[in-house]
DRENKOL-808562 format. One line per 4 residues: for each residue x, y, z of N, C-alpha, C. Coordinates in steps of 0.02 Angstrom, whole numbers. Each point is the difference from the previous one (the first is absolute). Layout:
BEGIN
X Y Z X Y Z X Y Z ~ ...;
% end
This chain:
BEGIN
7925 -717 -658 8 -44 -58 29 41 -56 ~ 53 -26 -31 32 36 -54 -42 -7 -62 ~ -12 56 -35 -39 -3 -61 35 -41 -53 ~ 67 -6 6 35 -43 -46 -31 -70 1;
-13 -23 61 -26 -68 8 -72 -6 -26 ~ -33 57 -10 -67 -1 -28 1 6 -76 ~ 59 -2 -30 5 0 -73 28 63 -29 ~ 22 49 40 29 61 -27 66 -17 -35;
8 22 -61 61 -14 -37 45 60 -1 ~ 61 -7 22 50 53 -3 47 -17 -57 ~ -10 32 -58 37 -20 -59 -26 -67 -23 ~ 42 -39 -30 -21 -65 -25 21 -57 46;
40 17 51 25 -52 44 -34 4 68 ~ -44 -48 14 -37 2 63 42 -20 60 ~ 62 -27 -13 40 -17 58 26 62 35 ~ -14 60 -27 13 62 38 -49 6 58;
-59 -31 -9 -52 9 51 22 -26 69 ~ 18 -63 7 21 -22 66 61 37 25 ~ 44 21 -46 59 37 19 -18 64 37 ~ -42 41 -31 -18 64 31 -46 -10 59;
-43 -51 -3 -44 -13 56 41 -17 62 ~ 51 -43 -8 40 -18 58 42 58 24 ~ 21 43 -47 37 60 21 -43 41 47 ~ -63 10 -18 -44 41 42 -11 -32 67;
-10 -66 0 -13 -34 63 61 -1 45 ~ 58 -13 -30 61 -7 40 32 66 19 ~ 4 46 -48 36 62 14 -42 52 32 ~ -65 3 -19 -43 54 26 -47 -25 54;
-1 -65 10 -38 -29 56 -73 21 -1 ~ -31 -2 -58 -70 19 -5 -31 -38 -58 ~ -62 -23 5 -31 -34 -57 -8 48 -58 ~ 18 -23 -59 -1 42 -59 -68 -5 -34;
-30 57 -15 -64 0 -35 9 5 -75 ~ 44 44 -23 10 5 -72 66 34 -16 ~ 25 -15 -57 60 33 -25 -19 37 -64 ~ 26 59 -7 -7 36 -63 71 16 -23;
23 -38 -47 69 8 -23 -1 36 -67 ~ 28 60 0 -3 43 -59 62 -10 -44 ~ 27 -59 -2 56 -15 -44 -13 -67 -34 ~ 26 -8 -59 -11 -61 -37 57 -48 15;
-15 -53 34 53 -48 16 15 -45 -59 ~ -42 4 -51 12 -37 -62 10 -74 12 ~ 51 -26 -31 13 -72 4 52 -17 53 ~ 21 48 40 51 -14 51 -26 -51 49;
39 -50 15 -21 -53 44 33 9 68 ~ -36 -18 52 26 11 68 3 -65 38 ~ 50 -6 41 3 -58 45 -45 14 60 ~ -3 -47 46 -47 6 56 35 15 66;
62 21 -1 37 12 63 -10 72 22 ~ -43 11 52 -15 67 24 20 5 73 ~ 41 49 16 19 10 70 -3 74 18 ~ -23 13 63 -1 67 28 -33 48 -49;
33 59 -11 -28 50 -44 32 -2 -69 ~ 37 -54 -15 34 -4 -64 -27 -59 -39 ~ 2 4 -66 -19 -56 -42 64 -36 -19 ~ 21 -46 42 62 -35 -14 -10 -52 -53;
50 -13 -42 -3 -53 -49 -43 14 -59 ~ -13 64 -16 -40 16 -59 47 8 -59 ~ -15 -33 -54 44 6 -58 -41 -4 -65 ~ 32 12 -56 -36 2 -63 38 -40 -53;
-37 -37 -42 32 -39 -52 20 44 -59 ~ -41 50 -13 11 40 -60 8 73 20 ~ 60 27 -7 13 68 21 -44 51 -35 ~ -20 -15 -62 -40 49 -37 -69 9 29;
-23 -47 40 -66 5 29 -1 32 69 ~ 58 20 26 2 28 67 -25 71 2 ~ -38 18 51 -23 70 7 59 46 13 ~ -5 61 -24 55 46 5 -16 63 39;
-63 10 19 -19 62 33 -26 -14 71 ~ 7 51 41 -28 -4 67 -72 24 -3 ~ -46 -41 20 -71 17 -4 -32 -6 69 ~ -55 35 11 -32 -5 66 -34 -67 10;
-1 -22 61 -36 -60 17 -46 17 58 ~ -60 -26 -1 -50 17 51 -23 -63 36 ~ 3 2 67 -23 -56 41 -63 21 36 ~ -51 -41 -5 -63 17 35 -10 -51 57;
-8 28 61 -11 -40 59 -68 18 28 ~ -26 -41 47 -65 19 30 2 68 31 ~ -38 46 -26 -6 67 29 56 47 -18 ~ 49 -21 -40 54 46 -17 34 -22 -65;
37 44 -29 36 -14 -62 71 25 7 ~ 47 -37 -27 70 21 0 22 8 -72 ~ 30 55 -15 22 13 -68 73 20 -1 ~ 36 -25 -48 70 18 -4 31 -28 -62;
63 13 -13 33 -24 -60 34 -67 11 ~ 0 -42 -51 46 -56 1 66 27 -25 ~ 49 2 44 63 34 -15 51 -48 -28 ~ 49 30 -34 62 -34 -19 -10 -58 -48;
-27 17 -60 3 -50 -53 71 2 -28 ~ 47 -32 35 70 6 -18 20 -58 -45 ~ 11 15 -63 16 -53 -47 64 -35 19 ~ 48 36 29 64 -31 16 -9 -59 47;
-47 6 46 -10 -54 49 -61 -42 -18 ~ -38 24 -46 -68 -26 -10 -6 -45 -60 ~ 20 25 -57 -20 -31 -63 57 -41 -30 ~ 18 -52 34 50 -46 -26 -33 -66 -16;
27 -34 -47 -29 -64 -19 13 -52 56 ~ -33 -56 -7 9 -57 44 -20 15 72 ~ -49 42 10 -28 12 66 51 26 50 ~ 41 49 -18 44 31 48 -41 33 54;
29 10 60 -37 31 55 -15 72 -14 ~ -58 21 18 -21 69 -11 6 40 65 ~ -11 64 -5 6 44 58 -57 51 -1 ~ -61 -25 -5 -59 43 -3 -24 15 70;
-5 63 19 -23 19 66 -67 35 -5 ~ -48 -20 40 -65 33 1 -1 52 56 ~ -18 62 -16 -9 50 51 -67 33 -11 ~ -28 31 52 -65 31 -8 -4 63 41;
-45 44 -20 -9 64 34 -73 4 23 ~ -11 21 61 -68 7 25 -17 74 7 ~ -46 24 -40 -22 70 5 -62 1 44 ~ -3 48 46 -58 6 44 -59 27 -39;
-58 -1 31 -60 28 -32 12 74 -13 ~ -22 24 -58 11 70 -21 46 3 -60 ~ 63 -21 6 44 -4 -58 -11 -65 -38 ~ 34 -6 -58 1 -62 -39 71 -13 -23;
15 -61 -22 67 -17 -21 9 15 -74 ~ 49 41 -16 17 17 -69 58 -45 -22 ~ -13 -47 -46 51 -47 -21 59 32 -34 ~ -13 53 -39 54 33 -36 48 34 48;
-27 33 51 43 35 48 19 -44 59 ~ -31 -59 4 14 -48 53 -8 31 70 ~ -54 37 10 -13 29 65 -74 16 6 ~ -21 19 61 -70 16 13 -12 73 -20;
-55 11 -35 -18 67 -25 -69 18 26 ~ -10 64 19 -65 23 24 -51 -5 -56 ~ -60 -21 17 -54 0 -49 -14 71 -23 ~ -5 12 -65 -12 68 -25 -71 24 16;
-12 65 -8 -67 27 10 -50 -37 -44 ~ -58 -13 29 -52 -35 -37 2 -75 7 ~ 48 -25 39 5 -72 11 10 -15 75 ~ -9 -62 19 11 -20 69 23 -73 1;
28 -22 57 18 -70 9 -7 -17 74 ~ -47 -45 17 -14 -17 69 31 -66 22 ~ 42 -30 -43 34 -62 19 75 10 -6 ~ 38 -37 40 72 6 -4 27 -46 -54;
60 17 -25 35 -43 -47 -31 -3 -69 ~ -33 54 -24 -32 0 -65 44 33 -53 ~ -14 -17 -64 40 27 -55 -38 53 -40 ~ -62 14 19 -40 52 -33 -41 36 52;
-31 55 -20 -48 36 42 -69 -4 -32 ~ -51 3 40 -69 -3 -25 -26 71 -13 ~ -38 10 -54 -26 67 -13 -54 19 50 ~ 2 62 23 -52 25 44 -65 7 -38;
-57 -9 33 -64 16 -32 -2 74 -19 ~ -34 17 -53 -10 68 -24 67 35 -12 ~ 47 -32 -38 64 32 -11 -4 63 -43 ~ -60 12 -28 -7 61 -41 -3 63 42;
0 -7 67 0 58 44 65 5 38 ~ 57 13 -34 64 0 35 5 52 54 ~ -39 53 -4 4 51 51 -25 -24 68 ~ -42 -52 -2 -28 -26 63 44 -54 30;
51 -22 -38 41 -55 24 52 23 50 ~ 14 -42 47 50 17 51 70 -14 -26 ~ 50 10 43 69 -7 -19 18 -72 -15 ~ 60 -12 -30 20 -69 -14 7 -41 64;
15 -63 -9 7 -50 53 -68 -15 32 ~ -53 -1 -42 -65 -19 25 0 -75 13 ~ -13 -21 63 2 -70 17 -70 -31 5 ~ -52 40 -13 -67 -26 4 -43 42 -47;
-54 -29 -25 -43 38 -46 -27 63 33 ~ -6 -1 67 -24 60 34 50 56 -3 ~ 65 -16 -14 51 51 -5 -1 34 -68 ~ -40 -26 -46 -1 28 -67 -29 71 0;
-41 15 48 -33 66 1 -65 -3 -38 ~ -41 51 10 -63 3 -35 -54 -42 32 ~ 15 -34 55 -50 -40 34 -49 45 38 ~ -62 -24 4 -48 34 43 22 -8 72;
-4 53 39 22 -1 70 -55 -27 45 ~ 16 -18 63 -53 -19 47 -54 54 2 ~ -62 -22 1 -57 47 -2 -22 15 -71 ~ 34 -32 -50 -17 11 -71 -9 -67 -35;
-29 3 -61 -8 -61 -40 -8 21 -73 ~ 8 -48 -45 -14 9 -71 -12 -68 -31 ~ -18 -2 -63 -16 -63 -33 59 -48 -1 ~ 62 27 -5 59 -43 -1 48 12 58;
-19 44 46 43 14 57 52 54 -13 ~ 1 28 -62 48 52 -17 -37 65 -18 ~ 38 55 3 -29 65 -15 -30 0 -71 ~ -53 39 -10 -33 46 48 -43 -38 50;
-3 25 62 -33 -35 54 -58 42 28 ~ -46 -34 33 -56 34 34 5 -13 75 ~ -22 48 39 0 -10 73 -58 -45 19 ~ 11 -40 54 -53 -43 25 -60 42 21;
-59 -23 -18 -62 37 17 -13 -2 75 ~ -45 42 23 -21 -1 70 -28 -69 18 ~ 18 -24 58 -23 -66 21 45 -56 -23 ~ 56 17 -34 47 -51 -23 72 21 17;
46 -48 -3 70 15 15 45 -50 -37 ~ 63 17 -8 49 -45 -31 69 12 32 ~ 26 -49 36 63 10 36 63 -12 -43 ~ -7 -28 -60 58 -18 -39 4 38 -66;
60 2 -28 11 34 -64 -14 -47 -59 ~ -16 30 -57 -8 -39 -62 -61 -43 -2 ~ -55 20 32 -60 -41 3 -53 23 -49 ~ -45 -47 -16 -52 14 -51 -68 13 31;
-5 -1 67 -64 14 32 13 21 72 ~ -52 19 35 4 18 71 -46 -45 41 ~ 16 -8 64 -41 -41 44 -56 42 32 ~ -58 -30 6 -55 34 34 9 -6 76;
-16 53 36 4 -3 73 -48 -52 28 ~ -57 -8 -33 -50 -48 22 -46 30 53 ~ -58 -31 6 -48 22 51 -26 70 -11 ~ 5 26 -61 -23 68 -14 43 54 29;
61 -17 21 44 50 31 29 47 -52 ~ -1 65 14 33 48 -45 74 7 19 ~ 37 33 -44 70 19 17 2 75 14 ~ 55 20 32 6 70 19 15 44 -60;
27 -30 -54 19 39 -59 9 -46 -59 ~ 6 28 -60 16 -39 -60 73 -25 6 ~ 13 -54 -36 69 -25 -1 23 -30 65 ~ -45 -32 37 18 -31 64 49 -58 -13;
47 -8 46 52 -51 -9 -4 -57 51 ~ -47 3 46 -4 -52 52 -70 -5 27 ~ -16 -58 28 -64 -7 33 -6 49 58 ~ 57 21 27 -1 48 54 -30 67 -21;
-4 12 -67 -31 62 -26 -76 -7 -3 ~ -26 -61 11 -72 -10 0 -28 24 67 ~ -56 33 -2 -29 30 61 -41 -52 38 ~ 36 -42 38 -33 -52 39 -33 30 62;
-46 -38 28 -37 25 58 43 -4 64 ~ 47 -47 1 47 -5 55 69 -15 -29 ~ 53 19 37 67 -17 -22 24 -61 39 ~ 19 -51 -37 20 -63 32 74 4 21;
14 -27 57 69 -1 26 38 -60 -29 ~ 66 -1 7 39 -58 -22 -27 -64 31 ~ 4 -55 -39 -27 -63 22 -73 -8 -19 ~ -29 50 -34 -70 -1 -21 -6 20 -73;
-57 -16 -30 -15 25 -67 -72 25 -1 ~ -14 45 -47 -67 31 -5 -45 -42 -44 ~ -56 -22 27 -49 -38 -38 -50 49 -31 ~ 0 4 -67 -41 50 -35 -74 -19 -2;
-16 -61 21 -71 -21 3 -31 20 66 ~ 35 -14 54 -26 15 67 25 68 25 ~ 50 28 -35 31 63 20 26 -3 73 ~ 32 -58 13 31 -9 65 72 -26 -8;
40 8 52 68 -26 -1 0 -73 23 ~ 32 -43 -38 3 -72 15 73 -18 15 ~ 10 -42 50 68 -22 16 26 -45 -56 ~ 64 9 -17 31 -43 -50 -1 -72 24;
-23 -47 -42 -3 -70 22 70 -29 10 ~ 4 -56 36 64 -34 11 32 -16 -67 ~ 66 9 -3 35 -12 -63 8 63 -42 ~ -26 57 26 7 64 -35 18 54 51;
20 58 -26 17 57 43 -11 64 -39 ~ -3 56 36 -7 66 -32 36 51 44 ~ 56 29 -24 38 46 41 -24 73 -4 ~ -46 16 -46 -17 70 -12 -71 17 23;
-13 65 8 -67 25 15 -41 4 -64 ~ -66 -7 7 -47 16 -53 4 -43 -62 ~ 15 -63 6 4 -45 -57 -63 -42 -7 ~ -11 -24 -62 -59 -41 -13 18 -73 -12;
61 -19 19 22 -69 -11 53 -18 52 ~ 16 -64 4 55 -24 42 50 -37 -44 ~ 62 -3 22 54 -31 -39 10 -71 23 ~ 4 -47 -46 11 -70 17 72 -12 23;
8 -43 50 67 -19 23 37 -38 -56 ~ 65 9 -6 37 -33 -54 13 -73 14 ~ 8 -39 -54 20 -70 5 -44 -42 43 ~ 31 -40 43 -36 -46 44 -12 30 69;
2 66 5 -8 32 66 -73 20 12 ~ -15 10 62 -67 24 19 7 38 66 ~ -54 31 21 1 37 63 -33 -41 55 ~ 15 18 62 -29 -37 56 -74 17 8;
-16 64 -12 -68 23 11 -21 47 -56 ~ -63 22 2 -22 50 -49 22 69 24 ~ -8 49 -43 17 69 19 75 15 0 ~ 40 -37 -38 72 11 0 17 63 -39;
54 34 22 18 65 -28 67 2 -34 ~ 38 -56 1 67 2 -27 19 -69 -29 ~ 43 2 -51 21 -63 -31 40 -43 48 ~ 30 31 51 38 -39 49 -45 -46 41;
-65 13 -2 -47 -42 36 -19 -62 -41 ~ 25 -4 -62 -9 -60 -41 54 -50 20 ~ -20 -60 21 48 -49 26 -7 -67 -36 ~ 57 -32 -6 3 -66 -29 -16 -51 54;
-52 -39 -8 -21 -47 51 28 -71 -10 ~ 37 -10 -54 25 -67 -15 52 -22 51 ~ -4 -62 23 49 -25 49 -11 -75 8 ~ 46 -32 36 -7 -70 16 25 -47 -54;
-3 -65 15 21 -50 -48 55 -44 28 ~ 22 -48 -41 55 -44 19 65 32 -20 ~ 47 6 47 63 35 -12 53 -47 -24 ~ 55 27 -26 54 -39 -28 33 -47 50;
32 -52 -27 30 -51 43 63 24 36 ~ 36 48 -30 66 17 26 5 70 30 ~ -28 50 -33 4 68 27 -57 42 -29 ~ -17 55 34 -53 43 -24 -19 52 52;
-59 31 -10 -24 52 45 -73 -12 19 ~ -15 14 62 -70 2 24 -17 74 6 ~ -48 23 -38 -11 72 -7 -73 18 9 ~ -13 50 41 -70 22 9 -25 31 -65;
-64 -6 -15 -26 26 -62 9 76 -5 ~ 16 23 -60 10 71 -16 65 28 29 ~ 44 -43 27 64 24 26 41 32 -56 ~ 36 57 13 11 34 64 -55 50 18;
-54 3 -37 -56 42 20 -39 -33 57 ~ -47 36 28 -40 -28 54 -43 -58 -26 ~ -4 -53 40 -40 -57 -21 -74 16 5 ~ -42 -35 -38 -73 14 1 -34 -26 63;
-58 25 13 -41 -22 57 -36 -65 -18 ~ -21 -36 51 -40 -61 -8 32 -48 -50 ~ 64 -12 9 34 -47 -45 26 -60 39 ~ 6 -56 -34 26 -61 30 45 -34 -50;
63 -12 19 49 -31 -44 28 -62 33 ~ 9 -53 -39 28 -62 26 54 -24 -47 ~ 59 -14 27 57 -27 -38 20 -67 30 ~ 34 -41 -40 30 -62 26 71 -6 -28;
45 -26 42 68 -16 -22 11 -74 15 ~ 13 -39 -52 13 -71 7 69 -16 -29 ~ 52 3 42 68 -12 -25 9 -71 -26 ~ 50 -11 -42 17 -68 -21 22 -41 61;
5 -66 -7 21 -42 57 68 22 27 ~ 8 -6 64 62 15 36 21 74 -3 ~ -50 44 -10 15 71 2 -46 33 52 ~ 27 51 34 -37 37 51 -7 73 -22;
-41 39 36 -17 68 -20 30 51 48 ~ 32 50 -28 25 57 38 -39 63 -21 ~ -25 37 49 -40 60 -12 37 60 28 ~ -2 56 -36 24 64 27 -56 51 -6;
-19 29 56 -51 54 0 39 66 9 ~ 15 36 -55 39 62 7 -36 53 41 ~ -65 7 -14 -43 47 36 -72 -16 -19 ~ -46 17 43 -70 -12 -15 -41 57 29;
-47 26 -39 -40 58 21 -74 -20 1 ~ -28 -3 60 -71 -14 10 -28 53 47 ~ -63 20 -8 -28 54 42 1 -17 74 ~ 24 47 40 3 -11 72 -69 5 32;
-41 46 -28 -63 16 32 -57 -48 -18 ~ 16 -55 -37 -53 -45 -23 -15 -58 47 ~ 34 -3 57 -12 -53 49 6 -69 -33 ~ 55 -9 -36 16 -64 -33 -53 -20 -52;
-29 50 -34 -46 -16 -54 35 -25 -62 ~ 64 19 -9 41 -23 -56 57 -42 28 ~ 13 -58 -30 53 -42 28 32 -43 -55 ~ 61 -24 16 37 -46 -42 19 -60 43;
-14 -61 -24 16 -60 37 32 -51 -46 ~ 50 -37 28 33 -54 -37 -1 -62 44 ~ -29 -54 -26 -1 -62 38 1 -60 -48 ~ 1 -59 29 8 -61 -40 -59 -11 -48;
-61 8 25 -61 -9 -40 -49 55 16 ~ -59 -3 -31 -51 50 12 -34 -9 68 ~ 11 -56 31 -31 -13 66 31 47 52 ~ -42 31 39 24 46 52 38 -37 55;
-5 -66 1 36 -40 50 67 -25 -25 ~ 16 14 -63 63 -26 -27 59 42 25 ~ 60 -26 -10 60 34 25 8 68 -33 ~ 4 52 42 6 69 -25 72 23 3;
24 27 -57 69 25 -6 3 75 15 ~ -50 37 -23 2 73 8 -71 28 -2 ~ -13 50 41 -66 33 -1 8 70 27 ~ -30 49 -33 2 69 23 -59 39 -26;
-19 51 39 -51 47 -22 24 71 13 ~ 67 9 6 28 64 17 54 21 -50 ~ 19 63 4 54 27 -41 67 -13 33 ~ 48 -27 -39 68 -10 23 48 25 -53;
41 49 17 49 25 -48 68 -31 11 ~ 8 -39 52 63 -35 13 -5 -69 -33 ~ 49 -19 -42 -5 -64 -36 10 -60 46 ~ -25 -56 -22 9 -63 36 4 -57 -51;
43 -49 14 6 -59 -42 -14 -61 42 ~ -31 -51 -30 -15 -61 38 -11 -57 -49 ~ 7 -60 25 -13 -60 -40 -70 -26 16 ~ -29 -33 -49 -67 -27 10 2 -59 48;
-50 -4 43 -4 -55 48 -29 -62 -33 ~ -23 6 -61 -27 -58 -37 33 -2 -69 ~ -3 -56 -34 34 -8 -64 -38 36 -56 ~ -63 15 10 -38 39 -48 -36 55 37;
-22 51 -37 -32 58 33 -66 18 -35 ~ -49 16 42 -63 30 -22 0 71 28 ~ -8 49 -43 5 71 20 -65 36 -17 ~ -24 39 47 -61 38 -12 8 72 23;
-25 45 -43 -5 71 19 -73 20 -7 ~ -25 35 51 -70 20 -1 -6 72 25 ~ -41 39 -34 -13 70 21 -75 10 9 ~ -18 46 44 -71 15 11 -19 64 -39;
-57 26 15 -24 59 -37 25 65 29 ~ 41 -4 52 24 61 33 60 30 -34 ~ 49 22 39 58 35 -27 45 -48 -40 ~ 38 31 -45 46 -38 -41 71 23 13;
49 -36 -28 70 19 8 40 -30 -58 ~ 66 12 2 43 -21 -56 6 -76 -6 ~ -3 -35 56 4 -73 -3 71 -26 4 ~ 18 -46 -45 64 -34 7 22 -30 -67;
65 -12 -5 30 -40 -54 52 -44 34 ~ -16 -63 8 40 -46 41 35 -51 -45 ~ 68 2 -3 36 -49 -40 9 -66 38 ~ 5 -54 -38 14 -65 31 47 -39 -46;
34 -50 29 43 -44 -39 -3 -69 32 ~ 7 -52 -40 3 -67 28 73 -24 -2 ~ 18 -41 48 69 -22 6 2 -75 17 ~ 58 -30 -12 9 -71 15 -4 -11 75;
-40 -49 21 -9 -11 72 64 -21 35 ~ 51 -20 -38 65 -15 30 31 62 31 ~ -23 60 -22 28 62 26 -43 29 56 ~ -48 -38 24 -47 26 50 36 30 60;
50 -35 26 36 23 59 34 67 -13 ~ 31 7 -59 34 63 -17 -49 57 -7 ~ -54 -11 -36 -49 54 -12 -31 23 67 ~ -17 -47 42 -28 17 65 52 40 41;
62 -20 -3 53 35 36 6 73 -23 ~ -8 12 -65 6 68 -28 -60 43 19 ~ -60 -24 -14 -59 43 9 -18 11 73 ~ 25 -43 45 -15 10 71 53 41 37;
53 18 -37 53 40 30 -21 74 0 ~ -5 29 59 -23 70 6 44 49 -37 ~ 63 -18 -13 45 45 -36 -23 12 -72 ~ -40 -46 -27 -26 8 -67 -43 63 -6;
-32 20 55 -45 57 -1 25 57 44 ~ 62 -6 24 24 45 52 8 72 -23 ~ 23 11 -60 13 68 -23 -47 19 -57 ~ -5 65 -11 -42 24 -56 27 -24 -67;
67 -5 -5 30 -25 -62 -22 -71 -15 ~ -2 -42 51 -22 -68 -10 -74 -1 -18 ~ -40 42 32 -71 2 -15 -14 22 -71 ~ 41 46 -25 -10 24 -69 14 -55 -50;
46 -46 16 13 -56 -44 -63 -41 -10 ~ -37 -11 54 -60 -40 -4 -59 37 -32 ~ 10 64 -15 -52 39 -35 18 15 -73 ~ 61 -19 -20 24 14 -67 -8 -63 -44;
-39 5 -54 -16 -59 -40 63 -31 -31 ~ 47 42 -22 61 -26 -30 43 -38 51 ~ 6 30 60 41 -32 52 -35 -62 28 ~ -65 2 5 -37 -59 22 11 -58 -49;
1 16 -64 12 -52 -51 69 -32 11 ~ 51 42 13 67 -26 12 3 -41 65 ~ -35 25 51 -2 -35 64 -35 -67 -8 ~ -55 -1 -37 -36 -63 -11 43 -49 -39;
40 25 -46 45 -42 -38 47 -38 46 ~ 24 35 52 45 -31 48 -38 -47 47 ~ -58 22 24 -37 -40 48 -29 -63 -32 ~ -22 5 -63 -27 -59 -33 55 -48 -21;
59 27 -16 57 -41 -21 63 28 34 ~ 12 -17 62 56 30 38 68 -3 -34 ~ 10 -52 -41 65 -4 -35 9 58 -48 ~ -55 33 -21 6 57 -45 31 60 34;
4 -1 67 30 56 35 71 11 -25 ~ 35 -54 -16 70 5 -18 11 21 -73 ~ -55 5 -38 9 22 -69 5 76 -4 ~ -24 35 52 6 73 1 71 19 19;
29 45 -39 67 23 17 -4 46 60 ~ 58 11 32 1 44 58 -23 70 -18 ~ 19 23 -60 -21 67 -22 -75 4 -11 ~ -28 -51 -32 -73 -1 -11 -37 1 66;
24 -40 48 -33 -3 65 2 67 35 ~ 59 33 -2 6 65 34 -44 52 -33 ~ -8 -4 -66 -42 48 -35 -74 -10 15 ~ -19 -62 15 -71 -16 10 -20 4 73;
42 -25 45 -21 -6 70 49 36 47 ~ -25 24 57 45 27 51 48 -54 26 ~ 58 20 25 50 -48 23 -27 -43 57 ~ -38 32 45 -26 -38 57 -47 -55 -24;
-37 13 -54 -46 -50 -27 40 -57 -33 ~ 54 19 -35 43 -50 -32 31 -45 52 ~ 25 30 54 32 -40 53 -50 -50 30 ~ -62 24 10 -52 -44 29 -12 -60 -45;
-10 12 -65 -14 -55 -46 61 -45 -7 ~ 60 31 -7 60 -40 -11 12 -49 58 ~ -8 25 60 13 -43 58 -48 -59 2 ~ -64 13 -15 -49 -53 5 5 -49 -58;
9 25 -61 4 -43 -58 64 -42 3 ~ 56 32 18 63 -37 3 -2 -54 53 ~ -28 15 58 -4 -48 54 -45 -59 -19 ~ -53 15 -39 -46 -54 -21 30 -44 -53;
32 31 -51 26 -39 -56 69 -30 15 ~ 37 31 46 67 -25 16 7 -7 76 ~ -36 -46 29 -3 -4 74 66 -18 33 ~ 47 -30 -36 62 -22 32 59 43 -19;
-11 59 -30 55 45 -20 1 60 45;
% end
């Protein structure tokens, strides 16, 4: 939301507000949070014609009120700021009576964290000693805490308050986190810099020395292995619960899995064991993907996913399985099935519980599909990402002719086409709308597909669409 619209006045003419707001939305493609314009627009009036990165159609009634200097302008976006000059206040093109067209161009400079933008020099400058800047695109630097101790400050280009220097180091603390600091007492530790206290080991545990920096410095009765944490009440190692992991020895906590992920079991030792279990639902009418949960990572154990595809009237479904990875040693504990309904007696289009790295394409034996993937508590694997497309049933004969031709899968080059998402999209474009085959130029086709593949498609599409030629 533009602050202009919330009542911010830029000069005396508020019709500048929608002008600049639309400039930000149209040219910079980002919602504008605020404008800080360091120039007085006075009584200059602006039209509302804004295009691209230029303010087209801006003019002034009174030349005496036109701005004459280049001043910095600052744009604030969510999480970032852009600062730069409004360039070219050119009176020759700008300040003519009767609303002559203007030629005002907005440009901006983005300074990374550490430096700041100097409007006078129109460039990014390193933050001087005693200051820091942890955000990009800023026009000032923030003063470091305790600037009266310049000897303790680090070099310029401080991008975080911790770079200012003078912070208490791990194993130390002070009232404000800055020098002078004290070492953590016996039985306590502090793993981070700039802290105001230390953590107790708990359970009456001592540390091996003053200034301990980790729970691993606490003298526990046993050392816990990865996947476990030390319980200071029972003085035993406990397995990390499901949804957490611990990759290190001798820790007193477990790390939570990020986002919507969780682990299959307790005692996990690595973040890679955190898996996204979300799956299933009603799929799009025309095209999409059927994907095992956590793909391309290994799918979780004890999961069940159900999808449905319900094409619009007079459309049928084409499926391509580029490859599928399921555990061989699980005796069909994990499987993928596609059939008309959830009933085990309904017409089945596809079913497998094995790994296949050779692609296959097929049409659905029913007008709609119910798809289920199920895994047991045993071994896991990468799973699958299966694209599908719906097509006009008038093309049923052509599509069947293409997907049942063994030449489609005969060479590795052809197989790679069915494994490439970009090429699959182009192939689906042709299969769903065969007339689109002729929109691709010969050069485009040669760049995308092998000649043998082009010949195969051309012969079948041409024969279908032009049977008497």
